[in-house]
C-alpha positions in Angstrom: -17.2 -1.6 -68.2 -17.0 -3.7 -64.8 -16.2 -7.4 -64.2 -14.5 -8.5 -67.5 -17.8 -7.1 -70.1 -15.5 -6.3 -72.1 -13.5 -9.8 -73.0 -16.2 -11.6 -74.4 -16.9 -8.5 -77.1 -12.9 -8.7 -77.5 -13.2 -12.5 -78.5 -16.5 -12.5 -80.4 -15.4 -9.8 -82.8 -12.1 -10.2 -83.1 -10.5 -11.6 -86.5 -9.8 -15.1 -84.7 -13.7 -15.7 -84.1 -14.5 -17.9 -86.9 -16.5 -16.0 -89.2 -14.8 -15.2 -92.0 -14.9 -11.8 -92.5 -11.9 -11.4 -93.9 -13.5 -12.5 -97.4 -15.7 -9.6 -97.7 -15.0 -6.2 -98.5 -18.5 -4.8 -98.7 -18.4 -3.3 -102.2 -15.2 -1.6 -101.7 -13.2 -4.0 -104.3 -15.2 -2.3 -107.0 -15.0 0.9 -105.9 -10.8 0.5 -106.0 -11.2 -1.5 -109.5 -13.7 1.4 -110.8 -11.3 4.1 -109.3 -13.9 5.4 -106.9 -11.3 4.8 -104.2 -7.5 5.6 -104.8 -6.1 7.1 -101.4 -7.0 7.3 -97.7 -8.7 10.6 -97.8 -11.3 9.4 -100.3 -11.8 6.0 -98.4 -12.1 7.8 -95.0 -15.3 10.0 -96.8 -16.3 6.1 -97.7 -16.6 4.7 -94.7 -17.8 7.9 -92.6 -20.9 7.5 -94.8 -21.3 4.4 -93.9 -21.0 4.7 -90.4 -23.4 8.2 -90.3 -25.7 6.7 -92.9 -25.4 3.7 -94.7 -25.4 0.1 -93.7 -23.3 0.7 -90.2 -26.1 2.9 -89.2 -28.7 0.3 -90.1 -27.1 -2.3 -88.3 -26.4 -0.5 -85.2 -30.4 0.0 -84.9 -30.7 -3.5 -85.5 -28.5 -4.6 -83.1 -30.0 -2.4 -80.3 -33.7 -3.4 -81.1 -32.4 -7.2 -81.0 -30.7 -6.6 -77.5 -33.7 -5.2 -76.3 -36.1 -7.9 -77.5 -33.6 -10.9 -76.3 -33.5 -9.1 -72.6 -37.3 -9.0 -72.4 -37.8 -12.5 -73.9 -39.5 -11.6 -76.6 -39.0 -14.0 -78.7 -42.1 -12.7 -81.7 -40.1 -9.7 -81.8 -36.8 -11.2 -81.9 -38.5 -13.2 -84.4 -39.6 -9.9 -86.6 -36.3 -8.2 -86.3 -34.3 -11.2 -87.6 -36.9 -11.1 -90.7 -36.8 -7.6 -91.1 -33.0 -7.5 -91.2 -32.8 -9.9 -93.6 -35.3 -8.0 -96.0 -33.1 -4.8 -95.5 -30.2 -6.4 -97.3 -30.3 -4.9 -100.8 -28.4 -7.0 -102.9 -27.5 -10.5 -103.1 -23.9 -10.2 -101.8 -24.7 -7.8 -99.1 -27.1 -10.9 -97.9 -24.5 -13.5 -98.4 -22.2 -11.3 -96.1 -24.5 -10.7 -93.4 -26.2 -14.2 -93.5 -22.5 -16.3 -94.0 -21.3 -14.4 -90.9 -24.5 -14.4 -88.9 -24.8 -17.8 -89.0 -21.3 -18.6 -88.4 -21.3 -16.6 -85.6 -24.8 -18.1 -83.9 -22.9 -21.8 -84.6 -19.6 -20.7 -82.8 -21.7 -19.5 -79.4 -23.8 -22.6 -79.8 -20.6 -24.5 -79.1 -18.2 -22.7 -77.2 -20.4 -19.4 -75.5 -24.0 -20.8 -74.7 -26.9 -18.7 -73.6 -30.6 -18.5 -73.1 -31.0 -15.3 -75.6 -29.1 -16.9 -78.5 -31.2 -20.1 -78.1 -34.5 -18.3 -77.7 -33.4 -16.3 -80.9 -33.0 -20.0 -82.7 -36.3 -21.1 -81.5 -38.0 -18.0 -82.6 -36.4 -18.0 -86.2 -34.9 -20.9 -87.3 -33.8 -19.3 -90.8 -30.9 -17.4 -91.6 -29.9 -14.8 -89.5 -27.8 -12.0 -89.8 -24.8 -10.4 -88.4 -25.7 -7.7 -86.0 -28.9 -9.7 -84.8 -26.7 -12.9 -83.9 -24.5 -10.7 -81.9 -26.9 -8.5 -80.1 -28.9 -11.9 -79.3 -25.1 -13.3 -77.6 -24.7 -10.0 -76.0 -28.0 -9.4 -74.0 -27.6 -13.6 -73.1 -24.1 -12.8 -71.3 -25.5 -9.5 -69.7 -23.2 -7.6 -71.6 -24.3 -3.4 -71.7 -25.6 -2.6 -74.7 -23.7 0.6 -75.5 -19.6 -1.4 -75.0 -21.6 -4.0 -77.4 -22.5 -1.3 -80.0 -19.1 0.6 -80.0 -17.3 -2.9 -80.2 -19.5 -4.0 -83.3 -19.0 -0.6 -84.7 -15.0 -0.7 -84.5 -15.0 -4.5 -85.9 -17.0 -3.1 -88.5 -14.7 -0.5 -89.3 -11.7 -2.5 -88.8 -12.6 -5.0 -91.3 -12.9 -2.9 -93.9 -10.0 -1.1 -93.6 -8.4 -4.7 -93.3 -9.7 -5.1 -96.6 -8.8 -1.6 -98.5 -5.0 -2.4 -97.3 -5.2 -5.8 -98.7 -6.5 -4.2 -102.0 -3.6 -1.6 -101.7 -6.0 1.4 -101.3 -4.1 2.6 -98.0 -1.1 1.4 -96.4 -1.1 -0.2 -92.7 0.0 2.8 -91.1 -2.2 4.8 -92.8 -5.2 2.4 -91.9 -4.7 2.8 -88.3 -4.5 6.5 -88.7 -8.2 6.4 -90.3 -9.8 4.2 -87.6 -8.4 6.6 -85.1 -9.7 9.8 -87.1 -13.1 7.8 -87.1 -13.8 6.5 -83.5 -15.8 9.4 -82.5 -18.1 9.1 -85.3 -18.2 5.4 -84.4 -19.3 6.4 -80.9 -21.6 9.1 -82.1 -23.4 6.3 -84.3 -23.5 4.0 -81.2 -25.1 6.1 -78.8 -27.8 7.5 -81.6 -28.7 3.5 -82.4 -28.9 2.7 -78.6 -32.4 4.3 -77.9 -33.7 3.9 -81.6 -36.5 1.7 -82.6 -37.1 0.3 -86.2 -38.8 3.4 -87.4 -35.8 4.8 -87.2 -33.8 2.4 -89.8 -33.1 4.2 -93.1 -30.2 5.5 -94.7 -28.4 7.0 -97.7 -25.5 5.6 -99.4 -26.2 5.1 -103.0 -22.6 4.8 -104.2 -21.9 1.9 -101.7 -24.8 0.0 -102.3 -24.4 -0.1 -106.3 -20.7 -0.9 -105.2 -22.0 -4.0 -103.8 -24.2 -4.6 -107.3 -21.5 -4.1 -109.8 -19.0 -6.5 -107.8 -21.6 -9.4 -108.2 -20.3 -9.2 -111.8 -17.1 -8.1 -111.3 -14.3 -10.6 -113.2 -11.6 -10.6 -111.4 -11.9 -10.3 -107.3 -10.3 -11.2 -104.0 -13.3 -10.8 -102.1 -16.8 -12.6 -102.1 -18.6 -9.2 -101.8 
């Protein structure tokens, strides 16, 4: 990336940006409570599945399509993608996780990084926004390249779940960083696959993760909101 294009992505997708990602575990807390996840090897397999054919894959496809619609000034297309992204949240807590962060991101961008594409998204779809759609519109509105934005979004997703895993005690900090390093090529591959993808390419198969998100809704003692 040239001309400092990476700097907005570093700001928006850092833990300091006020979206509250630290409050969500994406079902990992239930997986740990039920002993599905007990060590670094199991966690790596779990997260690799999310990257290759789970929720992150779909988020990246939605991101790419929202970015292209925003760049084309296609407000009806943006509205359709925003609505579809909401419909794909397959549990109450998954919806909470993505719209809480999406709405917070959109509000923070409007206040500090305003741009025509984010404003167009809010005109086209005044309801709840999912996180990937909100970030994609901002990236398009600030002329950030799609490939770099997809990779940055994927890394932020993975890093947040590793951070949650450290706080749960599944892995330590060093093992968590080793895991991110090992999965970095998979993140790049997922971003590259999503870049040209259309909405017909949406789909996945990560049943245990989806069940964990559902089971977390009734988990008695918990640290996270999902």
